[in-house]
N, C-alpha and C positions, 0 to 999 in steps of 0.2 A: 504493500500500500503507499503509495507516495506520500511524502509529508506535504502540509501547507506550502511549505518554503521551496521546495520542488517545482509547485504550480506558480511561484512566481517570475517575472520576467529575468531575462538571464542579466541584467545590469544588477537589480537588487539581489538575485543570486550572491553574486561576487563580492556585493557590498557586506552581505553576511558571511561568507568565506573570508573576505580580507579580516572582518574583526574578529569572527567566530572561530572557523575552522582551519583558514590556510587557503590563499589564493593559487597555489600551485595545481594544475590538473593534468599530471602525467599520465601516459598509456605505458601498455605492455608490461615488464617484469617490474619498471620502477614503481608503476601502480598497484602490481599485486604484492610488492614488499612493503608498501605504506600501508594498505588495507590490511595485510597478514600481521603487521606490527601495531596497528590498532586493535585488531581484533584479540592479540595476545595479550596486550595490555588490559582490555576490558574484561576477558577472563580471568587474569591474574586480580585484578582487583574485586570481580564476583566471589573469586575464591577467597580472597584476604577477608573479605566481609564476612563469610559466611563460619557457622560453628565447625564445618568439616575436618580444617585441619586439626582440632583440637580432639574430635571424636576419633579421627583414625590416626591420629600422634604422627603425622607425617604433613611435612610443610609448614610447621609452625613457625612465625618471623617474629623477631623483636621488632618494636616501633622503628628504630634506626635502619634496619635492614630493609624494611617495607616501604620506608621514607626513601632510600637510595633506588631499590629499581622503579618507585615511582618517577622520582627526576631524571633517572634515565631514559625510561621510554619518551617522556616528555622532551627532554633535550634530543634525542633522536628525531623524532616526530617534526620538532619544530623546525630544524634544521632542510628537511626534506618537504614538510609541507607550505611553508613560507618564503619566498623568493627575496633576495638579499636588497633588491631595490626595483621601483618601478619599470626599469628597464632590462632586470632580468628577465631568464626565459620561465613562460608558465607551463610551458608543456613538457619540458623536462627536465632533471638536475642535474645540475654541472658537479663535475668532479669536485671541486674544492667544497660544494656542500656536502657530497657524501663523506668528504675526510672530517670535516665539521661535526656532521651528525655523528660519526663513531668516534670523535675525539669527546665530543659532550656526552655520549651514552658512557665511555670509560670513565670519565670523572664523576659523571653522575651515580655511578654504581663502585665507586671507589671504597667507600665505606664497608660496601656488602663485601667486596673482593679481599680485601685487605683486614677485615675487621679483628681479627685474632690479633694481627701483628702491630694495628693501631693501639690494642688495647692495651699492649705492654710497655707504650711508650707515650702516653698522655702528656700532653703540654710539650712535647719533645719532638717536634717532625723532625724527619729525616730530609734528605736531599730531593727524592721521589715525591714524599708528600708535600714539599713546597711548591716543586714543579706542578704537579697534578692539580693543587689546590690553586694556584695563579692560573693556571690555564683554566680550569672550570669557572673560576671568576669569571675571566675575560670572555668564554664563549657564553655563560649565561647571561651576562649583559648582551650580548650580541641577539642571543635570542629571544632576550625580552625585546629590544630595538624592533625585531621582526614582528613577533607576534604579539606583544602588547602596546606597543608605541615607545618613542625615543621619549617623551617626557618621564617616565617610569625607568627608563634606563638610565638617563642622566641623574635623575634623583637618588638612584641608587649608587650612581658612581659618585656623587658629591657627598655621599655618608663614607664611603670607602676613603675620598681625600680628606675628608675631617678627622676621620680615624688616625691617619697618618703624620697629618698636619697641625697637631693639636698644640705642641708649643707656641707655634707662628700667629695662633688664631688671636683676634680679638678679647680681653680679658674677660669677658661675660662668658665667652665660650670656650676659653682656654683649656687644656688638659694636658698630660704629659706625654701623650703620643702613643704609639703603637708602630713597632718593626714588622717587616714584612711577614717574619717568621710567627708573631704573634698575632697579626692580621687575617693570614692564611688559616693559621691555626684553629682560630675563633669561629672563623666563618665558614669553613669547610671539613674542619676534621672533628668538630662537636656538632652537639644539637644546641648551640645557643644563637645560629645564623641560619645558613641558608636550609638547614635540616633541622630547623626549630619548630614552634608550634603551628604556625601556619601551613605549613609543608604538610606536617603530620595530620592536620584536619582536611587538608586536600586530601592525603591518601587513605584516610579512615573513614570517612565521611562524605564529603563534596563529590567524589567522583562517582559513588553507586548514586548519589540523588541526579546527577546529572544523567545518568545511566537511566534510572527510572524514569525520569521525563522522555528521553530521547525514545526509548521502547514504548512509552503509553502514546506518543503521537504515530511512531510507527504502526500500532495497532489501529488506531482510528479513534482514539480519545481527543485529540486537539478538535478534531472537524466535528466530533460529538459535542463537545461544548459550544462550537460556535452553532451549530444548529439549532442546539437548545437554546441559546441565548434569543437567536432570530426566531426561531418559533415563539417564546414566550415574551420577546418587547418588540420584535420588527414592524407588527403594525400600530404602534403607538406614535404620537406626535414625536418626531426627532427620533425615530426608533432603532435607525442605522447608529446612531450616537451612543444610545444605550445598549447597544448590541456590543459596540466596542467595549464598553466600560465593565460589562457582567463577564463577557467572553474573556476579556484580558485576566478579569479576577480570578476566574477559573482556571485560565492557562497559567498563570503565574505561581500556581501549584505544581505547575510540571516542570516549566520552562524558567532556567537563571537568567536567561540572557534578555536584556532589554531590545537588542535590536532584532533579533530572530522573532520575538513576541511581536513587535512592530510589523516587521513584513508578514508573517504567516498571517494576523488577523488583518493588517493594513490593507492587503491588495484585494480584501472585500470590502472592508467597513468603509475606507476614507472614500472611493469612487461613489459609494451609495451616499454616505453623507454631504457629498459633493451635491449630489443629484437630488437629496431631499432639501438644501437650500443652506448648509451650513458655510459653502465657501471651503477652499482648498486650504487656506491657513488656519481656520477653525479645527477642521476634520484632522488635518495633521496633528495639531496641539492636543486634541481629545485622545486621538490615537496612541500618541507618545506618552502622554499622562497615564491613559488606563495601562499600557504595557510596560512602562518604569515601575509603577506601583505594584508590580507583580511580585516585584522582588520583595516587598513588606508582608505579601499574604500568606498566613499560615494556611496549611501544616508545614510545605515544603517553601521556606523563604530562600532570601539570596543565599551564596555561599557564605558571606562574611557573619550570617545568624551563627552557624555551624561553629565558627569561630569565637562566637561570644561562648558557648560552653566551658570552655578554657580557661577564656579571659575573665569570667564573672563567675567560674564554679558552680553552676547551678544547671539541672538536667536540663534536655532540649524541649522535653514537655513544658517545664515551667518558663521557658523563652517562649515557647507559641502562645501560652495563657496570657503571658504579659503583652506579647505585639498584637493580641486578637484584635481588640476593640479598638486601637489607634488605625490600624490597619482597615477594619470594615467602615468605619468613622471616615476615612479618608476617600473609600468608594462610594460610599453614601453622599458626600459632600458633590463628587465630579458628577454621579447620577443627576443629582438635583442642578448642577451646574448647566448640563448640557438640555435636561427639563426648561430650566428657564431661559437659555438661547433660544430654544424653539419657542417657547411663548413670546418673545422678545420679537422675532422674526415672522410670527404668526403662520409657521409652518403647518404643514397638511400630512397626514401620514402617508408613507411612501407606498405602502401595501393596503392593502382594505382587506377585513374578515368580513363575513356575513355578521351584519348586526346581531347583539345578543343583549337582551336585557338586564339591566344593572341587578337585579336579584339573583338572576342564572350566575353572571359572572362570580358574584359573592360567593353562592352556593358550592361553585367547581372549584373555587380558589380556595374556601374553608375544607373541603373535604380533601383537595389535595394537599394542601399544609397536615391538617390534623392526620391522614393516613399516611404521609410522609414518617411523621413523630411517632405515630404506633407502630410502624412498622421498625423503624432506626430500635424505639426501646424495646421491643420484643426480638428482635434480634440480641441488641444487649443483655437482657436477661438471660437469654436461652443460653449463651456463651458462659454469662458466671454461674448459671446453674449446671451448665457440663462442667465445668472446672471444679465445682464443689463436689458433684458427685463422683466424677470417674477419676478425681484426683491425677495419679501419675500417668492414666491412659487419658487424659483430657485432651492431649493434641489429635489423637486419633477422633474423637468427638466432634471436635471445633473444625479439624480437617471434613469430615461427613458434614457437617450443618454448612459449610463453606461450598462442599462439592453441591449440594444439593441448593443453595440460593443460585449458583452458577448455572446450573441445568435448568432451573425456573426462568431467569432471566435470559438464558440464551432460547428457550422456548418464547417467551414474547418477543425478542427480535426477531425470530424466525414469522411470527405471525405478523407482522408490521413489514412495509416496504423497506427498501433499503435507502441509508440516507443519503443525501445527494453528497459529491466530491467535492463541491463548493457552493458557493451561493451563485446565483446568476444575477451579474451587477447589471445587467441591459434589462432585463426583465424580471424583477425579485417575485417569487409568488409566495404567498403566506404558507405557514406549517402548522398543523394544528399541533398544541402543544404536548398534551398528552401521549399520542402516538410517537412522537420524536423522543420523548423520555424514554417510552419503552424500547424503543429499539437499538438504545445503547445502555440499559440496566448494568448489563455486565462490566462496561468498563469503570462503574462506580468501586467493583469489589478489591481489585488491587489497591484503589486511595483508601478504601476501608481498611483493608488490611495493614496499610501504611499508619493512619490514624491510632487504629486497635493498637499496634505494637508501640508507638511512640506514647500516647497519652494514658491506655489504660493499663498495658504492661509493664510501661514505663522501659522498656529496651534501650538498649543503645540505639544511637542514630543509625550506625552502620548494620546492625543486626537486623533492625527495623525495615529499612531498605534492601537487605537479603532478602526477608521474606517477601515483601511486597514485590520485587522482582520476580522471586520465583512464582508466585501466583501469575503476576503476569505473562510471563512466558508459557506456563499452561495455559493462559486464555488465549496468547496469540497462534499458537499450535492449535487449539482445537476449535476456535470460534467459528470459520471458516466451513470445516467439515462438519459440524453438527447442526448448523443453521441450513446446510443443504440437504441434510438427512432429515431434518425435522419438516423441510418442505418438500421431501420425497423426490430429491434430485439426486444427481450423481456426486461423491465427494470427491472424484478422483483426480488428483494432482492438487487438490486444495490443502493438504499436510506439507507439502514440500513448500507450497506459497507461504506457509506461517513460519516455517524454518528460516525462509528467505528474509521475511520481516524480521526475525529476532535478530538474523547476523547483520540485517542494515543497521538495527537499533545500536546494536553493540558497537558498529562502527562509526553511528552517527555520534553517540554518547563520547567515545575515547576519541574524535576528531574534536568535539565541543571541549574537551577537558585540557587539549594541550596549552591554550591560553592560560588557562586557570593554573595548572601547574606549574608554568613558568611564572607567572606572576606572585604566587604565594611563595617560591623559593625565594624571588627578588625582594620580596616583602620581608623575608629573613637577614638578609643583606642589611636591611635600614634598622630592624630590630637588633641585630648583631652589634651596628654600629653605634646604637643607642646606650647597650649595654658594656661594650666594651671603653667606651668614652665617660660614660655617667651622666649623659644629656639629659635623660629623664628625671635628675637630682634637681638640674638648674631650670627646668622648665616651670616649678612652679614659683620660683623667683621673679621668672621673664614674664609669664602671666599675671601674676599679682603686678607689678609695674605697671602693664597694660592695661589691666582694668581698674586699678587702682582699690582693690578689694570690691569691688562692685560685681555681684556673681552674674547680674543680668549683662552687664557688660563683656564679663567673661565669655558667657553663651554666646554673645554675638559675635565675639573675635574668634571662637571657635568654629562658630557654624561658616565663617566668613573664611575661615582655612581648611574646611571640608569642602566647600564649594569652589576655592581655588584648585587644590589639589584635583578634585574631581573634574576639571578640564581636560586633564592628561591621562590622571591614574584611574586604573579600574577601581570601583566599588571595593573590593575585596582587600586590595592593598591600601587606599584610602582608610579604610577602617583601621588595619593592621598599625597603619604609621600612627594616626590620630589617637587610637585608643591605647597605644604604649604609651605617647608621649601626655596626651593631653586627659583623658579619662581619670588617671589618679588625681591630677591636679585640681580637675573639677570638686571631685568628693573631698580632698585635702581643703580648698580655699572655703567651700560649701559650708564644712566643719567649722572652719575658724570664724565663717560670718555667723554661725549660730544654726544655720540650715543644714539639715539632715537629707542627704540626696541619696537614693538608694542606688547601687551600682549599675545595676540594669538599667535603670532610668537615662545615666550618662551613658551608658553603651549604645543604646537604641537611638540616644540623641545623635550621636555620632555617626551610626548606621543610616538614620534619614537623610542627613545631611548629604553624604557620600553619594547615594544613587541619585541626588540633584544633577550631579555632574551630567548625567545621560540626559538632561534637559537643557541644563545652562547654556546659550550660546556664550562664546563663538563656535564649541569643540565638539558638542553634545551629538553623540553618533546615532543615538536614536531618533535624534529631530532630523538629521540628515536622511535617515532611512525614510520617515513619513514625510519629508520634503520632497524626495525623489519619487514616491507613490504619487502624490497629490500635485506635483509639478509648482509648488509655489518655492519663494525664498526660504531658506532653511533659516535665518535668522530671524525673520518674521515670526515663523512657525516656532522658534524658541521661545522667542518673548511672548507669545501669547499663550504656550505651555507653563511657561515661568507664572503667570497670571494666575492660570487654571493651578497652578501647585500652593499658590498662597495657602490653600486649605489644609496642605499638608504641612506647610513650613511653621504653621505656628502650633500644631500636635506638640512637638518637642518641647517648645518652651511651657506650655501649659502643665505637661507629666510632671517637670523637675519641681514644680513648686505644687502640684497636685499629684501624687501618685496615684491617686484612685484612679485615674485615665488607665494605668496600668494593671488594674485590678489589683494593688498590694493595698492593705489594710482596708477591703470591704468585707464585711462581717454580716453574712446570712445573705440567703436570695433575694430577701424584699430590698435590703441596701445596693445588693448588685442590680436590680430593677430599676430603682429609682436612678443610680448612676448612669445607667446605659441609657435610659430613655433622655434623662436632661443631656447627656454629651451629644447624644443625636440631634436632639431638637437646635442643640447650640451651633454644630458642624451646619445644619440645613441654614440655618440663620445666618452665620456666616458667610457662607455661599453665596447667599441673597444679597449679602452686604458689597462682596468683591463684584457682584454684576449689576449693583446698583439697580436691582428689581427684586421685588418681594411678590406683591400682587399685580402692581403695575409699577411704573419707573417711581424709584423711591425719592424723595425729599431730602433734603441735609438734615432737618432734625429729626426724621423718621430714621433714616442710618445711625444717628447719634443714640436714641434709644433702643434700637436694636444693638448696638455695640456694648450699650451697658448691659442689656440682655445676656448676650454672651458671655460677658465678663462674669453676671451673677450664676450661670450656669457651671461655665468652666471652673471658674476659683470662687465656691463661695466661702471656703475656709479664710479667703482675704477679708472678706467684711467680718466673718465672725472674729477672727484675732483682734478685729480693733476694738470688739467689743468685752472680750475675756482671753485671755492668752490661752492655748493648748495645754502647756504644761504647768505647774509649780514644782518647785524646788522641796526635795527631802534631803537629809543629810546623809553624806555618801555612807555612813555606818549602817545605813538599813539597806544596803546595795543587795544584800542576800536576802533579806524578808521582801523585797519588791521582786527578785527574780524569782522567788520561790511562788508568789502569787499570780504571777502573768499565763497566760492560757499557754496551749501548744502554739507555736508560730508567734509568739507575742514579741515585741519589741522593747528591748531594754535600752532606753536612751539617758544617756549620760553626759555631764561635763566634765572633761579631763583635762591636765595642764602639766606643762613640761618644758624641758629645753630641747630644742632640735639639734642635729647634728652641727648647724652653722652656729649655734650659741645663742638662736632665739628662743626668748620665752613666749609660749604660745598657749592659747586655749584653746578648745574646740570642743563641738559637740558631736557626738558619736551615736549610732543606734545598732544594738548587737539582736540578731534574730535569734533566739532561744530554740531549741528543738521542744520534745515531748515534755508534757508537764509533769513535774515530781513535787515530792514532799522537800528537797534539799536542793535549796536555791545554789552552795557552793556548786554543786554536783552539776546543775545545769548550766552554770557558767564554765566548767570544765570541758563539759561535753561542747561548747561552744569554742573551747581552744584558748581560753584564758584564764589564768591560777590569780587571784587576789589576796593580798594581805591585809588585815585590820590593823592599824596601829593607832590603838585607842580610837578617838573620833573621825580618823582619816583612814583611808584606804588606800594602798599602794598596789598597782599594776604589776604584779610578778611575770613569769611566763606568759608569752602569747605564742602558741603553736603555729609552725609555717603552714601555708595553705589553709588554714583553719578559718570559719564565719568572722571571729574576732579581728584575725589580721587582715582581711578585706574588708573589713567595717572600719579600720582604720585606730582601732585600739594601740596605743604604744606600750612597749616594755617598760617599766621602769617610772613610768607618768602616775600621778594621784588623781583620784577621783575626787573632783571639789563636788559635784553636786549630783543627785541622781534626778531625772525628773520623770514625775509620774503625771498622767491625764487628769486634767481638770474634771469634774463632773458638770458639764455647761450642754446647751441644747445642741441638737445637731446641726452643724452648718447647712443641711439641706435645707433648712427652713427657707433659705435663699433663693431656692429655686422657684419660690411661690410668685415674687416680685418680678422676678427673671420672666415666667409665663405670661404675668399678667401686662407686662410691657409688650412682648410680643401678639399678644392678644387686641392690645389698644391698636397697633400699627395696622394689623391684619384686619382691623374693623375698619381704619379710616380710611386704608386703601381700597378695602372693599365698596366704600361710598361712591369713590370716583372711578371705580372699573368699568369699562366699558364692557357691554354682553360678548362683545365678538372675542375678547381676549380670556373668555372664562376657558380654564384648562379641560384637557380634554379627557 
């Protein structure tokens, strides 16, 4: 089955190739070597993610060995798939590139090939080590220039230069410098540089998720999501734009590339949007924003999200939970924006269905939603029951249940007509929603498997992806034969077609990973430069000087840094750099200002602003792809996209000050419902403000009232804090009593003071999240990683365990606890939602009075 990208014009396919998979298209033996190597890489990663090596006791690799193999494959394929320059041949691989590919593969695999020898001489490289590491660094920079772009290669080279030129740097950046031996040993022969966390996450998690997306697209899942979106929304006013928003949100679960997301969906939605009246610039901007935001949409977010697991130290399931509401809000806001654009332009639906009574529409929608909820709940409780009843044999019971669900879904698909391979741009015809949904229900099974393993079983990301891929392979091989057999048709040859799709998906996944593998390895050079020179320790001072202690100014500065880096550096590398340098600084300076900022909030802040680089002119590749489809100017498209992006841009600033947006400190289902409703309404109203249109064109004072309403709904705590503070101080000696009384997962908020390494006396506020409730407060603190010693009325912090929750919270060994902060018994800040809703109702009523009848929404 062809992917949506393969349906795009040749020029767009080349654009995707240049950014994602490699622009070189050789033939003959060379093509076979590239394809075979890519397949071998994908099979290795599938094997590495599986439990099979441990089950059979063969092929077990430690992290360093696996990273070396991963980098060797990436380096080899980078030199074969990407030409050296614009004038280099595309239809063959020159001899020099063959030599570079082999040398790069050897250098990348050096840690694997000589692992035992290197272990006997740590920090004392011999001549061969130094030569190999030096050549490896040079080749990695060249591979980065080809596969990722020159900005990232230059940035990595600057960090290498900074590491060696320390004594000659300005005083604020000065350090003692590093010799060539020390530099290459740190960067290439340890896990502090190239083979660090970023490459480790690429090896263990990112590859298998990219592979899952490629396989699902090959199976037909991408086209299914597009057709379902078109069936549900294509008949509405501004329908094609709404299709772009929803289908991109769904595709975001399986595609980690903004550019390929734009091309695969945009070749249909952008012409349809232009035809319905949006114009080329707005059509391109809507598709760009929809596709780029796919990286923030759980359960499969952009590659940087998997790095958060290591940097923040929480399970991926927790990251998905925290990221879910902002991602949904962002798409709701964009959906409302395209609806308002349709109202402003007076658009009519592009395709029309036979009219149905409103009662009939509501009844069908209610039955569909309630039925879906009942089915999902029934499957969930059936799996839970199987696990509790069968014990060790539960795996077989779950497998039988999934097989039954798959056979039912295939039977439904056989009863429905085959889904169209694409959308007829010239003569679009409406589709019935439920038959379209039924025709591809089986595509939801591997996605459901992934979500179940991640969120319910809480397996590791890589093992979850392995089981999802395994289910997906079984689906790809059997779906066509089973459908044809159920239709009483011959299934001859369809088994082979399924295996061909699996092979194509494995090849696509490996080709999509080349640039990511190279980028994560190069990000290791940047991190290695930071750890080797101690640059991270100087950043707190620098950012404090720039922001003058103002947290809001500090956040603006970091957002600006992310946007500037995003102009030429991929999201993953952007995140690694800023998270390494800036995230600890934000937490530290926030604590010194008395503001407790959760670490996940800072990392999601960096992540969100990193992906904006794909939109921001003049370099945003996703914008260029959309402009190539629409035929409009890329800069104008980027500016329009940046305007639409305002609803996403404000969210990180909100959750820094109100972590409830990340579902942190939300107690109970009722409070969750209240927060979700209030934030959703706030996002809709903010979108209306950016469009200067609510029910009709807004007046300045109406926008002013709506802005106040948005603040009331997004930041109710701001107003409550002006009336009564959130915390009151109790003596430090009561820390164990307070810790004992906190519920499971409760936060112990303390004010601590001490002297930094630079000799500065500092006071800061930290929040330590405690585990299971218990009668012993001292033990709960020890479980969180900190020992405390009471000294009369004072308490001193003793040992802080490395990598513990206390260390990540900023608790400092040897400092004193000056006060413990306990919550004040005050009214909930959510009471301020009421005046916010009243202001919105007032503006709604006022605008309704002057609303012409013809502008009534469809």
